[in-house]
N, C-alpha and C positions, 0 to 999 in steps of 0.2 A: 380542609386539609389538601395539600398539593398531591398531585399524582406520584411524584418520586416518593414521598411519606408513605404513600399508600402500597407502593409496589416493594418498598423496603421492608415492610412489614410480612411480606409472604415469599419474597425472595431472599434466601439465606446465601451468604458466603460473597455478596456482592457489594463492593465499596458504593455507598449511596451515591456519590458523585458521578459514578457510571451509569445511573439510570435517568431515564428523562425526566425533567422536571415538569412538562405539560405536553399537551397535544393540542394540535390546531383542529377546531371543530367546524365542520360544514356541513349543515342540515344533521342527517344521523350517521355521519361518519367522522372518525377521529384519523389524523395524519399526525405520525410521529417520526422522529428521526433518532436513530440509535448508534451509539459509539460502538467501534469494531470489538472491542471487548466483551460486549453482552450480546454480539450477534447472534451467539448459539442459544440464547434464551428468548430469540425474537416471539415464539409462539407463545410462550408463557407469558411475558411481558405484553404481548396482544391481548391474550385473554383477560388479563387482571386488567388492561386499559379499558376494555368493552364494559367490563363489570363496573368499573369506576365511573365511567360518563354516561354509561346506559345507551350506548349507541348500539347500531346494526352491524357495524364494519369498523376494523382498524386496519389502515394501510401503513406501511413502511415507506417513507420518501427516500428514493434512491437518487435523486436527482433529476436533471431535465436533459434532453437531447435534440441536437438539429436547430436549425435556424428558426424553426416554427416553435421552439422550446417546449416540446412536448414532455409532458411530466413522466418519470419511471417511478411507478408505484408497484408494492407488491402486497397482496391481501395477506396478512397474519392472524386474522382472526375475525369470525364472523361471516355474514354472507356477502358475496360479490354486489357492489352498488356501484353503479357508473354515473347515471344520471342524477343530479340533485339540485336544489333549490336553497341558493344561500341567501340570507336576508342580513342587510348592513344599512344604517343611518336611513332606514326607510325606503331604501331600494331593494329589488329583487332581482337575482341573478341566476339564471338557469345555466348548467353547463355539464358536460360530461368530463369529469375529474381526472379520468384516466386518460383523456386525449388531450385537454387543454388546460393551459395555465391560468390560475387565477391566485395572485398572491395575498395572502392575509397580511403580509407584512407592509403592506401598501395602502392598508386602510385608511390612515391618517392623511397619508397624501391624497386620496381620492377626495376626501372632505375637503381638503385644504384648496385644491383646484376648484372646487364646487364654488367655496365661498369667495374666490377669487373673482370668479366671473361675474361680469356686470350686468345690468338689465340690458335687453336689446342686443347683446352682441352675437357675432357670427364667429362660431368657433370650427376649427377644421382639427379632428382627432385622427391623426395619420395611420396609428397602428392600434386601431380600434379593438381588437379581440372580440369578446363578448359584450363589451360596452363596460368595461370597468372604470373607466374615466368619463365616457360619454354620458352614461346613465345616470350617475350623480350631479353632473351638472345641469341635465335636462329636467331632473326631478326637483333638485335642491335650490336652482337659481332660475333665471328666467331669460334663457338666449332667444335671440330672433330665430336662430338654426345653428344646429350641430351637424356637420358633416363627417360622418363616421365610417373610415375607409378601413377594410380589411382584406387581406390577399387571401386567406386560409378559408376555404369554401366552407369546412365544419365551424370554425368560428363564427364566420358571417351568417351561418343559419341561425345560431344561437342569439347572435346580436340582433336580428330581426325579431326573434321571438322575445327578448328582455325589451325591446323596445316596445312591443305591444303589451309584454306583461305590467310594464310600468305606465302605461298609458299616455305615453312621450312621442306619438306617431306624428303629432302635428308641429314636434320641435325638431325631430331627429331625421336625418336623411342617410339612410345607410347606402353604401356604394362597396361594390366587389371589385377588388383589383389591386394593383401596384400603386401604392399611394404615390410613389415618386413620380410616374407616370399621369396618373389621373390628376394630379394637383399641379404638374408643371402645365399640362395640356388645358384644363378645365377649371382650375381654382385661383388663378393668379389674381392678386390686387383685392382679394374679397374680405379677408379675414382680420378680425380685431386680435384672436389668440389662436396659438397654433401649438398642439399637445404631440411631442415626440416621446411617447412611452414606449420606447423599445432598447434593447440591448444590441450589440454586435453589429456595427455600423450604421450607427442613428446619424453619424456626421456625413454619410454619403445621401443623406435626404435633405441636407441642411439648405441646400440651394433652392430646391423649389419650395420648402417651408417659408423661407425668407421671402421669396417672388409672391407667396400667397397672402402677405400682409397688405393691408391698405396702404395707398400713398402716403398716409398721416403717421406711417408705422403701427406697430402692435406688439403683443408679448409673445415669445416664444418660450416654452417649457421643455428642455431638452435634458431626457435622461439618458444615462449610460453607466458604464462602470469605471470607476478610477483608482487607482492604485493607492494604497492608504499611506497618508502622507504626503501624497502627490496631488491631492485634489486642486490645490491653487493653481498648478501649471497646467493641469487638465482643464479647468475653467478657461485659464487665459488662452489655452490652445483653441478651445471652440470659439470663444469671442474673436480670436485674431483670424480663424477662418471666416467668419463673418464680416470681418472689416476687409479681408482681402476680396471678398465678392461684392463690396462696394456699398457697405452699410454702415451706418453711424449706429453703434450699440452702447446700451447702459446697463451693467450688472444692477438687478434689482435685489436678488437675493439667491443663494444656494442652501441647498441641505442635503446632508445624509439621510437618504431614506431609510437605509438598513445596511446592515453587514451582509456580504455576498459571499465571500470566502475569508481567507486567513491573510488574504493579500490584497484584495479589493472591496471596495464599498459601492454600493448603488447611490447614485448623487442625481439631483435634478438641479438645473441651473435655468433660473428664469432671468431673462433679460429682454430689455426693449431693443427694437431695431428699426430704422428708417432708412429706406433707400437715398443715397447723395446724390 
């Protein structure tokens, strides 16, 4: 039975389509989104969701804010829970869900990147967060080294903890600071693969990312938001910037990771680049 069907049995007078079809589950917490038409029923929906999933807390997702993309959550049922341990594809992620982003909608992309990484590669994860891309690569593939860079000290603390929890201390080097400055000053010409898993200004970090690639070239995974229907133009804009910076580029693949809003999609562009 789906959550929507369960809710419809006990909440009368509400069109079924107005009710949430599912929740996102992380540890003992359920995260849901609600339409404005049922905002007034949030506590009743929360209580029923708590029963349906047999979790300890239900949070209403109200969006994210700031350049650090902090989640805005409202507890609508159960007890306050902040720190959780999420398990996915054999990886463990510990985080404070009220302070740090971890998008469940990116789970396939995390697995895909781990599958693309080859044995012995040097990988730079420029916006590492709590390790959402770093950890699967380190656990599921066999890199020589992953440099995981994070500017947010809270996220960095969990990044270090997740490296320990997954037993990949020998493969991952966490680095606290601004990835653009760190990569530009200390990591030029060393990487087979660079991950740019961030929104809002990713392209401003493209120059140091390209410079981090080995002389024989390497792969960039460029994440950002693109206007729906305008993805092709956006891809050419990114590749054009790389060409302008003096690189030969080849588009390998691009994907819509997920819908972000009514007008924009989260896309990832995989491309090979080599200095001319």
